[in-house]
C-alpha positions in Angstrom: 0.0 0.0 0.0 2.9 2.4 0.9 4.5 1.5 -2.4 1.4 2.4 -4.4 1.0 5.7 -2.5 4.6 6.6 -3.0 4.4 5.8 -6.7 1.3 7.8 -7.1 2.8 10.9 -5.3 5.9 10.6 -7.4 4.0 10.3 -10.7 1.8 13.3 -9.7 4.9 15.4 -8.8 6.6 14.5 -12.1 3.4 15.4 -14.1 3.1 18.7 -12.4 6.7 19.6 -13.0 6.0 19.5 -16.7 3.2 22.1 -16.2 5.5 24.6 -14.5 5.7 27.8 -16.6 9.1 28.9 -17.7 9.9 32.4 -18.7 12.7 32.9 -21.1 14.1 36.3 -21.9 15.5 36.8 -25.4 19.0 38.2 -25.2 18.3 40.3 -28.2 15.4 42.0 -26.3 17.7 42.8 -23.4 20.3 44.2 -25.8 17.8 46.4 -27.5 16.3 47.6 -24.2 19.8 48.4 -22.8 20.6 50.4 -26.0 17.4 52.4 -25.6 18.3 53.1 -22.0 21.8 54.2 -23.0 20.5 56.5 -25.7 17.9 58.1 -23.3 20.6 58.6 -20.6 22.9 60.2 -23.2 20.1 62.5 -24.3 19.3 63.5 -20.7 23.0 64.3 -20.1 23.1 66.4 -23.3 20.1 68.4 -22.0 21.8 69.3 -18.7 23.2 72.8 -18.6 26.9 72.8 -17.7 27.5 69.2 -18.7 29.6 68.1 -21.6 28.2 64.7 -22.6 31.3 64.0 -24.6 33.2 63.8 -21.3 30.9 61.1 -19.9 30.6 57.6 -21.2 27.4 55.5 -20.6 27.3 51.7 -20.5 24.1 49.7 -19.7 23.7 46.1 -18.9 20.3 44.7 -17.8 19.1 48.2 -16.8 22.2 48.9 -14.7 23.8 52.1 -15.9 27.5 52.9 -15.5 28.7 56.5 -16.0 32.4 57.1 -16.4 34.8 59.7 -17.7 36.4 62.9 -16.4 34.4 65.9 -15.3 35.3 69.3 -13.8 33.3 69.3 -10.6 31.4 67.3 -8.1 28.3 69.3 -9.2 28.7 67.8 -12.7 28.9 64.3 -11.2 25.8 64.9 -9.1 23.9 66.3 -12.1 24.8 63.4 -14.3 23.8 60.8 -11.7 20.5 62.5 -11.2 19.8 62.7 -14.9 20.6 59.0 -15.4 18.4 58.0 -12.4 15.5 59.9 -13.9 15.3 57.7 -17.0 12.7 55.0 -17.3 14.2 51.5 -17.4 17.2 52.4 -15.2 17.5 50.0 -12.3 20.7 51.4 -10.8 23.5 53.8 -11.6 27.1 53.3 -10.8 29.5 56.3 -10.7 32.9 55.8 -12.2 33.3 59.5 -13.1 36.5 61.2 -11.8 37.4 64.8 -11.3 39.9 66.3 -13.8 
């Protein structure tokens, strides 16, 4: 009797495992989304008075933005970080900018 019950439970568990939904993310979709975020961050940087967007590089991976380069003041760093954080799709912002 225990053997029959154990077998039934095992069969049910295996059957339900096949019903589990799996979500797959297409790497191309992530790449495109990251490129859109990067473009939007660059645009936001360009619209900030006092910032030279050519001095700041922007990299995005899975919504995580990294800003780097050399800027003239802490105020420029703060402005760039705030601009990047304001963009839809940005999950986090890492500061790798340095003062000249």
